[in-house]
N, C-alpha and C positions, 0 to 999 in steps of 0.2 A: 626232914627238909634242910637242905644245905644252905648255910650261911657265909658271905664272903666277908672277912672281916680286914683289918688294916692292912697286914701282909698282902694278902689279896687283891686287895685295891691298888696297893702299888705297882703290883705285878700287872693288873690290866692297863693303869694309867703309862707304865714303861713301852709296854708289849704294842698298845694302840697308838703310841706315838712312834715306835719303831715301823709301824705300818704293817704289824702281824693281823692275819684275819681271826674273826672271832673262833673259828674252830682252833686254830692253834693257841690261843688265849685260854681258851677253857680246857683244853689239854694240858698245858702247863699249871691250871690249878687242881688238876685230875679230876675234870668233869666234862660231861658230853656238852655238845653244844646247845641242846634242848634243855638241860639243867642251867646254863648259861643265861639262855633266854627267859628262863623263871626267874633267876635272880634278879635279872636287869628289870623285870616287871616289879616284883616284889619289893626290891632293895633300891630305893632312890640312889643312894651314895655309890650304888655299882655304875647305874648308869651315868652318874656325874663323873666316874671315874672313866669311863669310856671316851665322854665328851671332851674330858680336859687333856686326855691322850690325843685325840683326834685333833682337836683344836690347837696344839702345840705344834702337829704334824703339820695341819695346814699352815700355820704362821712359818714353820719353817720352809717350806715348799714355795710358798708364796715370795717370800724375801730371798731364797735362791733364783727364782724365774726374775724377779726385781732386780737383782744384782746381775744376771745376765743380761739382761733387755739394757741396762744402764751402759755396758760394755760393749754394746753393739749386735748383741745375738738377736737378730731381728724376729726370729721365728718365737722366740721366748715373750719378746713385747707384742707379737700377735696374739699369743695365747692368752696373756694378760687382759688386754683388751676385750677379746671375746669372752673369756670367762668371768672377769671381775667387771667388765663394762657392757657387756651386751651386743659387742660390736659383731657383724658378719659382712662377709663380702660385698654387701649391698648397701652398707650402712648401719647405723644402731637401730635396735630392735626398738617397738615401741613401749617397751614394759621399762628398758633400761633407764637409768638416769641419764639426763641428756648432757654431754661435755661440752663445753663452750669453746 
């Protein structure tokens, strides 16, 4: 049974934040994607490392889009409204929080 230790968890966090797919992260750790899936199920800290890395990536991307929107890039503003606030061409979706 394979166990991911602290150095491997750091690889997972770093690569997930860098946008690498699970298969590449598994290969960097010398395991198959199947073994990686098993580790994620068995070791909560592995799943947490993925979540932390992906959360950092999301934060970075949203910040970049927001900066672009504030600099007048309309497509970035539209994407943020659609993805983060439920807007669509015909108005907000029913499930999205309403913006006054």
